mmCIF file of the C-alpha atoms, coordinates in Angstrom:
data_MODEL
# 
_entry.id   MODEL 
# 
loop_
_atom_site.group_PDB 
_atom_site.id 
_atom_site.type_symbol 
_atom_site.label_atom_id 
_atom_site.label_alt_id 
_atom_site.label_comp_id 
_atom_site.label_asym_id 
_atom_site.label_entity_id 
_atom_site.label_seq_id 
_atom_site.pdbx_PDB_ins_code 
_atom_site.Cartn_x 
_atom_site.Cartn_y 
_atom_site.Cartn_z 
_atom_site.occupancy 
_atom_site.B_iso_or_equiv 
_atom_site.pdbx_formal_charge 
_atom_site.auth_seq_id 
_atom_site.auth_comp_id 
_atom_site.auth_asym_id 
_atom_site.auth_atom_id 
_atom_site.pdbx_PDB_model_num 
ATOM 1  C CA . MET A 1 1  ? -45.486 -66.139  -129.758 1.00 0.00 ? 1  MET A CA 1 
ATOM 2  C CA . PRO A 1 2  ? -43.985 -62.803  -128.759 1.00 0.00 ? 2  PRO A CA 1 
ATOM 3  C CA . ASP A 1 3  ? -41.059 -61.303  -130.579 1.00 0.00 ? 3  ASP A CA 1 
ATOM 4  C CA . VAL A 1 4  ? -37.584 -62.558  -129.711 1.00 0.00 ? 4  VAL A CA 1 
ATOM 5  C CA . ALA A 1 5  ? -35.727 -60.377  -127.213 1.00 0.00 ? 5  ALA A CA 1 
ATOM 6  C CA . ARG A 1 6  ? -33.637 -57.618  -128.755 1.00 0.00 ? 6  ARG A CA 1 
ATOM 7  C CA . ASP A 1 7  ? -30.439 -58.773  -127.030 1.00 0.00 ? 7  ASP A CA 1 
ATOM 8  C CA . VAL A 1 8  ? -30.870 -62.258  -128.548 1.00 0.00 ? 8  VAL A CA 1 
ATOM 9  C CA . VAL A 1 9  ? -31.077 -60.792  -132.054 1.00 0.00 ? 9  VAL A CA 1 
ATOM 10 C CA . GLU A 1 10 ? -28.023 -58.626  -131.347 1.00 0.00 ? 10 GLU A CA 1 
ATOM 11 C CA . HIS A 1 11 ? -26.117 -61.675  -130.048 1.00 0.00 ? 11 HIS A CA 1 
ATOM 12 C CA . VAL A 1 12 ? -26.989 -63.759  -133.117 1.00 0.00 ? 12 VAL A CA 1 
ATOM 13 C CA . SER A 1 13 ? -26.003 -60.898  -135.425 1.00 0.00 ? 13 SER A CA 1 
ATOM 14 C CA . THR A 1 14 ? -22.660 -60.645  -133.616 1.00 0.00 ? 14 THR A CA 1 
ATOM 15 C CA . LEU A 1 15 ? -22.077 -64.383  -134.057 1.00 0.00 ? 15 LEU A CA 1 
ATOM 16 C CA . ALA A 1 16 ? -22.941 -64.065  -137.748 1.00 0.00 ? 16 ALA A CA 1 
ATOM 17 C CA . ARG A 1 17 ? -20.741 -60.956  -138.003 1.00 0.00 ? 17 ARG A CA 1 
ATOM 18 C CA . LEU A 1 18 ? -23.629 -58.856  -139.307 1.00 0.00 ? 18 LEU A CA 1 
ATOM 19 C CA . ALA A 1 19 ? -23.901 -55.138  -138.677 1.00 0.00 ? 19 ALA A CA 1 
ATOM 20 C CA . LEU A 1 20 ? -27.628 -54.486  -138.310 1.00 0.00 ? 20 LEU A CA 1 
ATOM 21 C CA . SER A 1 21 ? -29.448 -51.181  -138.048 1.00 0.00 ? 21 SER A CA 1 
ATOM 22 C CA . SER A 1 22 ? -32.016 -50.593  -135.329 1.00 0.00 ? 22 SER A CA 1 
ATOM 23 C CA . GLU A 1 23 ? -34.833 -51.058  -137.872 1.00 0.00 ? 23 GLU A CA 1 
ATOM 24 C CA . GLU A 1 24 ? -33.364 -54.377  -139.041 1.00 0.00 ? 24 GLU A CA 1 
ATOM 25 C CA . ILE A 1 25 ? -33.122 -55.607  -135.457 1.00 0.00 ? 25 ILE A CA 1 
ATOM 26 C CA . ASP A 1 26 ? -36.768 -54.669  -134.848 1.00 0.00 ? 26 ASP A CA 1 
ATOM 27 C CA . ARG A 1 27 ? -37.833 -56.533  -138.002 1.00 0.00 ? 27 ARG A CA 1 
ATOM 28 C CA . LEU A 1 28 ? -35.711 -59.578  -137.171 1.00 0.00 ? 28 LEU A CA 1 
ATOM 29 C CA . GLN A 1 29 ? -37.155 -59.754  -133.653 1.00 0.00 ? 29 GLN A CA 1 
ATOM 30 C CA . HIS A 1 30 ? -40.558 -60.365  -135.215 1.00 0.00 ? 30 HIS A CA 1 
ATOM 31 C CA . GLU A 1 31 ? -39.248 -62.690  -137.972 1.00 0.00 ? 31 GLU A CA 1 
ATOM 32 C CA . MET A 1 32 ? -37.240 -64.848  -135.555 1.00 0.00 ? 32 MET A CA 1 
ATOM 33 C CA . GLY A 1 33 ? -40.302 -65.106  -133.346 1.00 0.00 ? 33 GLY A CA 1 
ATOM 34 C CA . ARG A 1 34 ? -42.322 -66.377  -136.313 1.00 0.00 ? 34 ARG A CA 1 
ATOM 35 C CA . ILE A 1 35 ? -39.619 -68.920  -137.144 1.00 0.00 ? 35 ILE A CA 1 
ATOM 36 C CA . LEU A 1 36 ? -39.591 -70.230  -133.581 1.00 0.00 ? 36 LEU A CA 1 
ATOM 37 C CA . GLU A 1 37 ? -43.396 -70.348  -133.595 1.00 0.00 ? 37 GLU A CA 1 
ATOM 38 C CA . HIS A 1 38 ? -43.274 -72.534  -136.709 1.00 0.00 ? 38 HIS A CA 1 
ATOM 39 C CA . ALA A 1 39 ? -40.622 -74.771  -135.100 1.00 0.00 ? 39 ALA A CA 1 
ATOM 40 C CA . ASP A 1 40 ? -42.938 -75.224  -132.101 1.00 0.00 ? 40 ASP A CA 1 
ATOM 41 C CA . LYS A 1 41 ? -45.719 -76.374  -134.445 1.00 0.00 ? 41 LYS A CA 1 
ATOM 42 C CA . LEU A 1 42 ? -43.356 -78.916  -136.013 1.00 0.00 ? 42 LEU A CA 1 
ATOM 43 C CA . GLN A 1 43 ? -42.311 -80.167  -132.559 1.00 0.00 ? 43 GLN A CA 1 
ATOM 44 C CA . ALA A 1 44 ? -45.975 -80.834  -131.746 1.00 0.00 ? 44 ALA A CA 1 
ATOM 45 C CA . VAL A 1 45 ? -46.389 -83.290  -134.647 1.00 0.00 ? 45 VAL A CA 1 
ATOM 46 C CA . ASN A 1 46 ? -46.436 -86.935  -133.533 1.00 0.00 ? 46 ASN A CA 1 
ATOM 47 C CA . THR A 1 47 ? -43.679 -88.727  -135.447 1.00 0.00 ? 47 THR A CA 1 
ATOM 48 C CA . ASP A 1 48 ? -43.450 -91.891  -133.335 1.00 0.00 ? 48 ASP A CA 1 
ATOM 49 C CA . ALA A 1 49 ? -44.703 -94.149  -136.151 1.00 0.00 ? 49 ALA A CA 1 
ATOM 50 C CA . ILE A 1 50 ? -42.426 -92.601  -138.788 1.00 0.00 ? 50 ILE A CA 1 
ATOM 51 C CA . GLN A 1 51 ? -39.109 -94.236  -139.540 1.00 0.00 ? 51 GLN A CA 1 
ATOM 52 C CA . GLY A 1 52 ? -36.137 -91.883  -139.560 1.00 0.00 ? 52 GLY A CA 1 
ATOM 53 C CA . THR A 1 53 ? -34.518 -91.112  -142.896 1.00 0.00 ? 53 THR A CA 1 
ATOM 54 C CA . SER A 1 54 ? -31.344 -89.485  -144.053 1.00 0.00 ? 54 SER A CA 1 
ATOM 55 C CA . HIS A 1 55 ? -32.745 -88.765  -147.533 1.00 0.00 ? 55 HIS A CA 1 
ATOM 56 C CA . VAL A 1 56 ? -36.223 -88.144  -148.833 1.00 0.00 ? 56 VAL A CA 1 
ATOM 57 C CA . ILE A 1 57 ? -35.715 -90.630  -151.648 1.00 0.00 ? 57 ILE A CA 1 
ATOM 58 C CA . PRO A 1 58 ? -33.824 -93.942  -151.419 1.00 0.00 ? 58 PRO A CA 1 
ATOM 59 C CA . MET A 1 59 ? -30.135 -93.524  -152.189 1.00 0.00 ? 59 MET A CA 1 
ATOM 60 C CA . ILE A 1 60 ? -28.050 -96.335  -153.652 1.00 0.00 ? 60 ILE A CA 1 
ATOM 61 C CA . ASN A 1 61 ? -24.327 -96.094  -154.310 1.00 0.00 ? 61 ASN A CA 1 
ATOM 62 C CA . VAL A 1 62 ? -23.207 -97.287  -157.710 1.00 0.00 ? 62 VAL A CA 1 
ATOM 63 C CA . TYR A 1 63 ? -19.878 -99.047  -157.500 1.00 0.00 ? 63 TYR A CA 1 
ATOM 64 C CA . ARG A 1 64 ? -17.604 -100.106 -160.315 1.00 0.00 ? 64 ARG A CA 1 
ATOM 65 C CA . GLU A 1 65 ? -14.418 -102.087 -160.400 1.00 0.00 ? 65 GLU A CA 1 
ATOM 66 C CA . ASP A 1 66 ? -11.184 -100.111 -160.494 1.00 0.00 ? 66 ASP A CA 1 
ATOM 67 C CA . GLN A 1 67 ? -9.529  -100.423 -163.862 1.00 0.00 ? 67 GLN A CA 1 
ATOM 68 C CA . VAL A 1 68 ? -5.953  -99.550  -164.684 1.00 0.00 ? 68 VAL A CA 1 
ATOM 69 C CA . GLY A 1 69 ? -5.856  -97.108  -167.554 1.00 0.00 ? 69 GLY A CA 1 
ATOM 70 C CA . GLU A 1 70 ? -3.402  -95.061  -169.517 1.00 0.00 ? 70 GLU A CA 1 
ATOM 71 C CA . SER A 1 71 ? -1.674  -92.354  -167.464 1.00 0.00 ? 71 SER A CA 1 
ATOM 72 C CA . LEU A 1 72 ? 0.592   -89.409  -168.106 1.00 0.00 ? 72 LEU A CA 1 
ATOM 73 C CA . THR A 1 73 ? 4.263   -89.692  -167.316 1.00 0.00 ? 73 THR A CA 1 
ATOM 74 C CA . PRO A 1 74 ? 5.575   -87.498  -164.478 1.00 0.00 ? 74 PRO A CA 1 
ATOM 75 C CA . GLU A 1 75 ? 7.368   -85.358  -167.058 1.00 0.00 ? 75 GLU A CA 1 
ATOM 76 C CA . GLU A 1 76 ? 4.132   -84.817  -169.001 1.00 0.00 ? 76 GLU A CA 1 
ATOM 77 C CA . VAL A 1 77 ? 2.299   -83.879  -165.807 1.00 0.00 ? 77 VAL A CA 1 
ATOM 78 C CA . VAL A 1 78 ? 4.674   -81.023  -164.917 1.00 0.00 ? 78 VAL A CA 1 
ATOM 79 C CA . ALA A 1 79 ? 5.385   -79.970  -168.530 1.00 0.00 ? 79 ALA A CA 1 
ATOM 80 C CA . ASN A 1 80 ? 3.096   -76.898  -168.374 1.00 0.00 ? 80 ASN A CA 1 
ATOM 81 C CA . ALA A 1 81 ? 3.735   -75.998  -164.736 1.00 0.00 ? 81 ALA A CA 1 
ATOM 82 C CA . PRO A 1 82 ? 4.997   -72.445  -164.131 1.00 0.00 ? 82 PRO A CA 1 
ATOM 83 C CA . ASP A 1 83 ? 7.791   -73.873  -161.966 1.00 0.00 ? 83 ASP A CA 1 
ATOM 84 C CA . SER A 1 84 ? 8.844   -77.453  -161.294 1.00 0.00 ? 84 SER A CA 1 
ATOM 85 C CA . ALA A 1 85 ? 11.745  -79.481  -159.964 1.00 0.00 ? 85 ALA A CA 1 
ATOM 86 C CA . ASP A 1 86 ? 12.185  -83.009  -161.285 1.00 0.00 ? 86 ASP A CA 1 
ATOM 87 C CA . GLU A 1 87 ? 8.711   -84.594  -161.053 1.00 0.00 ? 87 GLU A CA 1 
ATOM 88 C CA . PHE A 1 88 ? 7.263   -82.065  -158.593 1.00 0.00 ? 88 PHE A CA 1 
ATOM 89 C CA . PHE A 1 89 ? 5.384   -78.768  -158.781 1.00 0.00 ? 89 PHE A CA 1 
ATOM 90 C CA . LYS A 1 90 ? 7.168   -75.886  -157.071 1.00 0.00 ? 90 LYS A CA 1 
ATOM 91 C CA . VAL A 1 91 ? 4.892   -73.486  -155.187 1.00 0.00 ? 91 VAL A CA 1 
ATOM 92 C CA . PRO A 1 92 ? 5.540   -70.520  -152.908 1.00 0.00 ? 92 PRO A CA 1 
ATOM 93 C CA . ARG A 1 93 ? 6.115   -71.319  -149.234 1.00 0.00 ? 93 ARG A CA 1 
ATOM 94 C CA . THR A 1 94 ? 2.915   -70.881  -147.217 1.00 0.00 ? 94 THR A CA 1 
ATOM 95 C CA . VAL A 1 95 ? 4.147   -71.861  -143.763 1.00 0.00 ? 95 VAL A CA 1 
ATOM 96 C CA . GLU A 1 96 ? 6.459   -69.555  -141.871 1.00 0.00 ? 96 GLU A CA 1 
ATOM 97 C CA . GLU A 1 97 ? 9.266   -70.948  -139.739 1.00 0.00 ? 97 GLU A CA 1 
# 
């Protein structure tokens, strides 16, 4: 497969917000071409008889019953806070009006 066009590499680098030198662009043209060549080989593999998977190994969720346990009081929760009001943490405003 031929190298990827220079303008494609420049476009991808712009999307990725990468400042590339001319030498890096030349190298990436060849490397991206090799990557696409490998992807073409993978596309050619017949996978009709293979069941789709989301994980390589079987995944099983382990569930447990919720159990009520001992908790801190609201006063204990905010005891070490730099700033609090009643049972709440006070933080600087982040949204402007």
